[in-house]
C-alpha positions in Angstrom: -103.9 -139.5 -83.7 -104.1 -136.7 -86.3 -107.3 -135.0 -87.4 -106.4 -133.7 -90.9 -109.5 -131.9 -92.2 -108.7 -128.7 -90.4 -106.4 -125.7 -90.5 -103.2 -125.6 -88.5 -100.6 -122.9 -87.9 -97.4 -123.7 -89.7 -95.4 -120.6 -88.9 -95.5 -116.9 -88.0 -95.8 -114.7 -91.1 -92.5 -113.0 -90.1 -90.6 -116.3 -90.2 -91.1 -116.7 -94.0 -88.7 -114.5 -95.8 -86.8 -114.9 -99.0 -85.6 -118.4 -98.5 -87.7 -121.6 -98.3 -88.8 -122.6 -94.8 -88.9 -126.2 -93.5 -91.8 -127.1 -91.2 -93.3 -130.4 -90.0 -97.1 -130.6 -89.4 -98.8 -133.8 -88.4 -95.6 -135.8 -89.2 -95.6 -134.4 -92.7 -92.4 -132.5 -93.7 -93.4 -129.3 -95.6 -91.6 -126.5 -97.4 -93.1 -123.0 -97.3 -92.1 -120.3 -99.7 -93.5 -117.2 -101.3 -94.5 -117.2 -104.9 -94.3 -114.2 -107.3 -97.3 -112.3 -105.8 -95.9 -112.7 -102.3 -98.5 -115.2 -101.1 -97.4 -118.3 -99.1 -97.2 -121.8 -100.7 -96.9 -125.1 -98.9 -95.6 -128.3 -100.6 -94.4 -131.6 -99.4 -90.7 -131.1 -98.7 -89.5 -133.8 -101.2 -88.4 -133.3 -104.8 -90.2 -135.8 -107.2 -86.8 -136.6 -108.9 -84.4 -137.8 -106.2 -86.4 -136.9 -103.1 -84.1 -134.1 -102.0 -85.4 -131.6 -99.5 -86.8 -128.6 -101.4 -86.4 -126.5 -98.3 -82.6 -126.8 -98.8 -83.0 -125.0 -102.1 -83.9 -121.5 -103.2 -86.8 -119.5 -104.5 -86.5 -118.6 -108.2 -89.1 -116.8 -110.2 -91.8 -117.6 -107.7 -90.9 -121.3 -107.6 -89.0 -123.4 -105.2 -85.8 -124.9 -106.8 -84.4 -128.2 -105.7 -80.7 -127.8 -104.7 -79.7 -131.2 -106.3 -80.7 -130.9 -110.0 -82.5 -127.6 -110.1 -86.1 -128.8 -110.7 -88.6 -126.1 -109.9 -92.1 -126.4 -108.5 -94.9 -123.8 -108.5 -97.8 -123.2 -106.1 -99.8 -126.2 -107.3 -96.9 -128.6 -106.8 -96.5 -129.1 -110.6 -92.9 -129.2 -111.8 -92.4 -126.1 -113.9 -88.8 -126.7 -115.1 -86.3 -129.5 -115.5 -83.0 -127.8 -116.5 -81.4 -131.0 -117.8 -84.1 -131.4 -120.5 -83.3 -128.0 -122.0 -85.4 -124.9 -122.7 -89.0 -125.5 -123.7 -89.0 -129.2 -123.0 -92.3 -130.9 -122.3 -92.7 -131.9 -118.6 -95.1 -134.7 -117.8 -98.2 -133.6 -115.7 -97.4 -136.5 -113.4 -94.2 -134.8 -112.3 -95.5 -133.0 -109.3 -95.5 -133.0 -105.5 -98.4 -132.5 -103.2 -99.5 -128.9 -102.5 -101.6 -127.8 -99.5 -104.0 -124.8 -99.2 -102.6 -121.9 -97.2 -104.0 -118.8 -95.6 -102.5 -115.9 -93.7 -104.2 -114.1 -90.8 -103.5 -112.7 -87.3 -99.8 -112.8 -88.0 -99.7 -116.6 -88.8 -99.5 -118.8 -91.9 -102.1 -121.6 -91.7 -102.0 -124.8 -93.7 -105.0 -127.1 -94.4 -103.7 -130.6 -94.1 -106.8 -132.5 -95.3 -107.4 -134.4 -98.5 -110.5 -132.2 -99.3 -110.6 -128.6 -100.2 -111.3 -126.5 -97.1 -114.9 -125.3 -96.6 -114.0 -122.7 -94.0 -111.3 -120.1 -93.3 -108.8 -120.5 -90.4 -110.2 -119.5 -87.0 -109.4 -116.1 -85.7 -107.8 -115.1 -82.4 -110.4 -113.1 -80.5 -110.0 -109.3 -80.5 -106.6 -109.6 -82.0 -105.3 -106.0 -82.8 -108.7 -104.5 -82.2 -109.1 -101.0 -80.7 -108.7 -100.9 -76.8 -107.3 -104.4 -76.8 -103.6 -105.3 -76.3 -102.1 -108.5 -77.6 -98.8 -110.4 -77.6 -98.0 -113.9 -78.9 -95.7 -116.7 -77.9 -94.4 -119.8 -79.8 -93.5 -122.7 -77.5 -92.2 -126.2 -78.4 -93.7 -128.8 -76.0 -92.1 -132.2 -75.7 -95.5 -133.8 -75.5 -98.5 -134.7 -77.7 -101.3 -132.3 -78.5 -103.8 -133.9 -76.1 -101.4 -133.6 -73.2 -100.9 -129.9 -74.1 -104.6 -129.2 -74.4 -105.4 -130.9 -71.1 -102.7 -129.0 -69.4 -104.0 -125.6 -70.7 -107.6 -126.4 -69.6 -106.8 -128.1 -66.3 -107.1 -126.0 -63.2 -106.1 -128.5 -60.4 -102.5 -128.7 -61.6 -102.0 -125.0 -61.2 -102.0 -125.3 -57.4 -98.9 -127.4 -57.7 -97.0 -126.6 -60.9 -97.6 -122.8 -60.7 -97.8 -122.5 -56.9 -97.4 -118.8 -55.9 -97.2 -117.6 -59.5 -100.7 -118.4 -60.7 -102.5 -119.9 -57.7 -101.7 -120.4 -54.1 -101.2 -123.7 -52.3 -104.5 -123.2 -50.5 -106.9 -125.2 -52.6 -110.5 -124.1 -52.4 -113.8 -125.7 -53.5 -115.1 -124.4 -56.8 -118.3 -125.3 -58.6 -118.0 -126.0 -62.3 -120.5 -126.5 -65.1 -119.4 -128.5 -68.2 -121.1 -128.0 -71.5 -120.5 -130.4 -74.3 -120.8 -129.5 -77.9 -120.4 -131.3 -81.3 -116.9 -129.7 -81.7 -116.3 -128.2 -78.4 -116.4 -128.5 -74.6 -116.7 -125.5 -72.3 -116.3 -125.3 -68.5 -117.6 -122.3 -66.5 -116.4 -121.9 -63.0 -118.4 -120.4 -60.1 -117.5 -119.1 -56.7 -113.8 -118.8 -57.6 -112.0 -116.7 -55.1 -108.8 -114.7 -55.0 -105.9 -117.1 -55.5 -103.3 -114.9 -53.6 -100.7 -115.3 -56.3 -98.4 -113.0 -58.3 -100.9 -113.0 -61.2 -103.9 -112.1 -59.1 -102.1 -109.4 -57.1 -100.8 -107.7 -60.2 -103.6 -108.1 -62.7 -106.9 -109.1 -61.0 -108.9 -106.4 -59.3 -109.6 -107.1 -55.6 -113.1 -107.7 -54.3 -114.6 -107.9 -57.8 -116.5 -110.9 -59.1 -114.7 -112.9 -61.8 -116.2 -114.9 -64.6 -113.8 -117.7 -65.6 -114.4 -120.0 -68.6 -112.2 -122.6 -70.2 -113.0 -123.8 -73.7 -111.8 -126.4 -76.2 -112.5 -126.0 -79.9 -111.8 -128.7 -82.5 -109.3 -129.8 -83.4 -106.5 -128.3 -81.2 -107.5 -124.9 -79.8 -107.9 -123.9 -76.2 -109.3 -120.6 -74.9 -109.3 -119.3 -71.4 -111.3 -116.1 -70.4 -111.1 -114.2 -67.2 -113.7 -111.4 -67.1 -114.1 -108.9 -64.3 -115.9 -106.0 -66.0 -116.0 -104.5 -69.5 -112.7 -102.8 -69.0 -110.8 -105.8 -67.5 -110.8 -108.9 -69.6 -108.0 -111.4 -70.2 -108.1 -114.1 -73.0 -105.5 -116.8 -73.5 -105.9 -118.6 -76.8 -103.5 -121.5 -77.8 -103.5 -123.3 -81.1 -101.6 -126.6 -80.9 -99.9 -127.8 -84.1 -98.9 -131.5 -83.8 -95.4 -132.1 -85.1 -95.2 -135.7 -84.2 -96.7 -138.1 -81.7 -94.6 -136.6 -78.9 -93.9 -133.1 -80.0 -96.2 -130.1 -80.4 -95.7 -126.4 -81.5 -98.0 -124.2 -79.5 -98.9 -120.7 -80.7 -100.4 -118.7 -77.9 -102.0 -115.3 -78.2 -102.8 -113.3 -75.0 -105.2 -110.5 -75.5 -106.5 -108.2 -72.7 -108.2 -105.0 -71.8 -106.7 -103.0 -69.0 -107.6 -99.4 -69.9 -105.0 -96.8 -70.8 -102.1 -98.4 -69.0 -102.4 -101.7 -70.9 -99.1 -101.1 -72.8 -97.4 -100.7 -69.5 -99.0 -103.8 -68.1 -97.7 -105.8 -71.0 -94.1 -105.0 -69.9 -94.4 -107.4 -67.0 -97.3 -109.5 -68.1 -95.5 -110.9 -71.1 -92.4 -112.2 -69.3 -94.6 -113.5 -66.4 -96.6 -115.5 -69.0 -93.5 -116.9 -70.5 -92.3 -118.0 -67.1 -95.5 -119.8 -66.3 -95.6 -121.5 -69.7 -92.1 -122.7 -69.2 -93.3 -124.4 -66.0 -95.9 -126.3 -68.1 -93.2 -127.3 -70.6 -91.1 -128.7 -67.8 -93.9 -130.7 -66.2 -95.0 -132.1 -69.6 -91.5 -133.1 -70.4 -91.3 -135.0 -67.1 -94.6 -136.7 -67.9 -93.4 -137.7 -71.4 -90.3 -139.2 -70.0 -92.4 -141.2 -67.6 -94.6 -142.5 -70.4 -91.5 -143.6 -72.3 -90.1 -145.2 -69.2 -93.2 -147.3 -68.8 -93.8 -147.9 -72.5 -96.9 -145.9 -72.8 -99.7 -144.4 -70.6 -101.9 -146.2 -68.1 -104.1 -143.2 -67.1 -106.9 -143.1 -64.6 -109.7 -140.6 -65.1 -111.9 -139.1 -62.4 -114.8 -136.7 -62.4 -112.5 -133.6 -62.1 -110.8 -134.5 -65.4 -113.2 -132.2 -67.1 -112.1 -131.9 -70.7 -109.5 -134.5 -71.8 -111.9 -137.5 -72.1 -114.3 -135.5 -74.2 -111.5 -134.2 -76.4 -110.5 -137.8 -77.1 -114.0 -138.7 -77.9 -114.3 -135.8 -80.4 -111.0 -136.8 -82.0 -112.0 -140.4 -82.4 -115.4 -139.4 -83.9 -113.7 -137.0 -86.4 -111.1 -139.6 -87.3 -113.8 -142.2 -88.1 -115.7 -139.7 -90.2 -112.5 -138.8 -92.1 -112.1 -142.5 -92.9 -115.5 -142.7 -94.5 -117.9 -143.5 -91.7 -120.2 -140.5 -91.7 -122.7 -142.2 -89.4 -120.2 -142.2 -86.4 -120.8 -138.7 -85.2 -120.3 -138.4 -81.5 -123.4 -139.0 -79.4 -124.8 -136.0 -77.6 -123.6 -135.7 -74.0 -125.5 -134.0 -71.2 -124.0 -131.0 -69.5 -122.9 -131.7 -65.9 -122.0 -129.8 -62.7 -119.2 -130.8 -60.4 -117.4 -129.5 -57.4 -113.6 -129.6 -57.5 -110.7 -128.0 -55.5 -107.9 -125.9 -56.8 
């Protein structure tokens, strides 16, 4: 299931250099390139002439040039030149490929995949490059669909097993959680969460200090996790999931934190530690995906401690229905709830 009327990250800004760049978003092959003024352009990666991949060509005079017959396309997808017709030849307006709106912020190139013009700008990563905050980013290819990734990022019980010793200990403890449901979000706040006795907690979390922990999903494919101890000690993990296909997702994660003056030193071990933990998630989701293929699809069971995935699915289904023309199908309001779980 793809929700198209939203912005998705297509690439890091530094990835797009002089040559065209091939990317796939929501199963759509795209070509990214920079026009004359340096701004990013996104077109369907298929020449209107013989369907050659435009990403295999070159950028000439602010246009992407097909490597087969040299047809050139500008920012709006209109064919600007057909060399075989000769200089000054009239080119039919129908000779074009689809163009998508783009935007650049926080080090990323965003593409709007919907059929309508975007009414909003891309979301921002919280506190990115702001004073007294330190940030680093990771790009990770997951062999799983976006829902599986989002559930994983916002699911605490699995950390006791998949990240045992690194992020949480094997001693599961009872934790109270409050779930708040929004029209385009779901947020979980955890209470009475105690020291996990893990590598992360020993190195980064202050001892004997109360922690505020919240997990949040934002439409269509963003997760945000906050750990707050005091105004000077705050960790935020934000992941934007870009679906590539039904079983592959590119995840762009930005970790932003406050740790006083020694924050740059903390990053030296925090970044490789984060990469190790996310690789564990890649491995477990790969194993899950292989099982789903082995049994020809999922047969899931949901329980009360599955706090976010069912609501994400409901939000997606409602958005998909609206995109197909049924504006009256907005998701019904859902009451907040409290639950006790162990992790």
